[in-house]
Wavefront OBJ file of the C-alpha trace (Angstrom):
o trace
v 102.003 139.748 113.568
v 104.919 140.000 111.148
v 104.510 140.407 107.398
v 105.606 136.782 106.882
v 103.004 135.554 109.354
v 100.278 137.539 107.609
v 101.250 136.066 104.234
v 101.339 132.551 105.682
v 97.991 133.038 107.406
v 96.390 134.390 104.212
v 97.744 131.483 102.171
v 96.469 128.979 104.727
v 93.062 130.613 104.827
v 92.858 130.591 101.021
v 93.806 126.930 100.832
v 91.283 126.055 103.537
v 88.539 127.856 101.634
v 89.516 126.074 98.417
v 89.395 122.671 100.118
v 86.071 123.433 101.783
v 84.670 124.693 98.483
v 85.824 121.539 96.690
v 84.470 119.278 99.413
v 81.126 121.080 99.362
v 80.802 120.597 95.608
v 77.736 118.533 94.801
v 78.815 117.680 91.275
v 79.538 119.110 87.851
v 75.949 120.203 87.158
v 75.703 122.230 90.347
v 79.214 123.623 89.858
v 78.520 124.743 86.298
v 75.174 126.255 87.291
v 76.928 128.251 90.007
v 79.650 129.279 87.552
v 77.137 130.375 84.920
v 75.184 132.321 87.532
v 78.394 134.098 88.521
v 79.158 134.908 84.868
v 75.667 136.345 84.501
v 76.075 138.534 87.574
v 79.505 139.680 86.404
v 78.203 140.486 82.923
v 75.368 142.498 84.463
v 77.826 144.462 86.592
v 80.169 145.005 83.638
v 77.353 146.192 81.377
v 77.291 149.500 83.250
v 80.719 150.335 81.805
v 79.323 150.097 78.268
v 77.216 153.160 79.023
v 78.536 156.718 79.056
v 76.529 157.332 82.255
v 79.005 155.190 84.204
v 82.576 156.500 84.490
v 84.888 153.955 82.868
v 87.117 152.130 85.361
v 89.753 150.177 83.433
v 90.969 148.286 86.509
v 87.445 147.193 87.439
v 86.642 146.188 83.842
v 89.882 144.195 83.643
v 89.032 142.379 86.885
v 85.448 141.653 85.839
v 86.400 140.415 82.392
v 89.289 138.418 83.829
v 86.774 136.627 86.045
v 84.588 135.781 83.038
v 87.632 134.544 81.101
v 88.799 132.324 83.964
v 85.326 130.894 84.457
v 85.105 130.147 80.737
v 88.283 128.102 81.011
v 86.980 126.211 84.053
v 83.582 125.498 82.506
v 85.058 123.127 79.941
v 85.782 120.561 82.656
v 82.299 120.912 84.166
v 80.552 119.191 81.252
v 81.774 115.588 81.502
v 79.888 112.928 79.565
v 76.634 111.962 81.271
v 76.371 115.067 83.430
v 73.374 116.475 81.578
v 70.888 113.756 82.451
v 69.556 115.449 85.589
v 66.131 117.003 84.922
v 67.292 120.126 86.777
v 70.046 120.634 84.202
v 69.586 123.357 81.613
v 72.303 121.813 79.474
v 70.970 120.575 76.141
v 72.163 117.089 75.127
v 73.525 118.720 71.950
v 76.504 119.791 74.085
v 77.813 116.240 74.180
v 76.872 115.576 70.550
v 78.917 118.628 69.469
v 81.441 118.828 72.317
v 84.230 120.217 70.122
v 82.038 123.136 68.997
v 80.827 123.738 72.551
v 84.402 123.782 73.887
v 85.413 126.127 71.053
v 82.648 128.534 72.080
v 83.814 128.471 75.709
v 87.343 129.273 74.534
v 85.971 132.111 72.402
v 84.101 133.457 75.417
v 87.328 133.518 77.406
v 89.264 135.134 74.573
v 86.650 137.848 74.018
v 86.437 138.526 77.755
v 90.207 139.010 77.932
v 90.048 141.370 74.951
v 87.227 143.347 76.577
v 89.288 143.556 79.752
v 92.104 145.287 77.853
v 89.937 148.173 76.705
v 90.616 151.658 77.956
v 87.367 153.557 77.452
v 83.621 153.175 77.119
v 84.019 153.647 73.366
v 86.328 150.622 73.073
v 84.676 148.526 75.771
v 81.142 148.727 74.397
v 81.776 146.864 71.093
v 84.067 144.353 72.822
v 81.427 143.704 75.469
v 78.721 143.387 72.808
v 80.815 140.782 70.942
v 81.223 138.835 74.182
v 77.488 139.021 74.871
v 76.696 137.827 71.337
v 78.957 134.810 71.837
v 77.266 133.971 75.129
v 73.840 134.308 73.505
v 74.775 132.126 70.527
v 75.929 129.365 72.849
v 72.790 129.613 74.970
v 70.648 129.538 71.825
v 72.299 126.298 70.700
v 73.205 124.506 73.899
v 70.751 125.552 76.601
v 67.406 123.833 76.953
v 64.510 126.072 76.091
v 62.449 127.023 79.123
v 58.953 125.625 79.131
v 56.093 127.719 80.435
l 1 2 3 4 5 6 7 8 9 10 11 12 13 14 15 16 17 18 19 20 21 22 23 24 25 26 27 28 29 30 31 32 33 34 35 36 37 38 39 40 41 42 43 44 45 46 47 48 49 50 51 52 53 54 55 56 57 58 59 60 61 62 63 64 65 66 67 68 69 70 71 72 73 74 75 76 77 78 79 80 81 82 83 84 85 86 87 88 89 90 91 92 93 94 95 96 97 98 99 100 101 102 103 104 105 106 107 108 109 110 111 112 113 114 115 116 117 118 119 120 121 122 123 124 125 126 127 128 129 130 131 132 133 134 135 136 137 138 139 140 141 142 143 144 145 146 147 148 149
């Protein structure tokens, strides 16, 4: 297989996966839940780099934080009006009452993730990561339904 054929095959495979992923989408609630779950897993993985016990890997941190930033940008479109009425949704109705503030917080999440991804050491990553985590927490505190026991 020539280099051109490999590139063409990879592009076709990527497009096929994107189409299948889009077709399999059940709706904005399910998509945003999956996206938030992925952000949570990524944040958990990235948290290791805020500790001196884990050797800092700038390329890995950049990739992880880039993923969080991109997801933050995509999340904005996953909260259309009326998509929080499902009882399985953790989205508080306040999201749609204060959509501009909610969208601003998503943008801040993306911006802070990009900044954290540009760090070069544990000493610079830790405060950047903590700021990102605080932004995530503040949004969850305001716009995520409280879990009932």
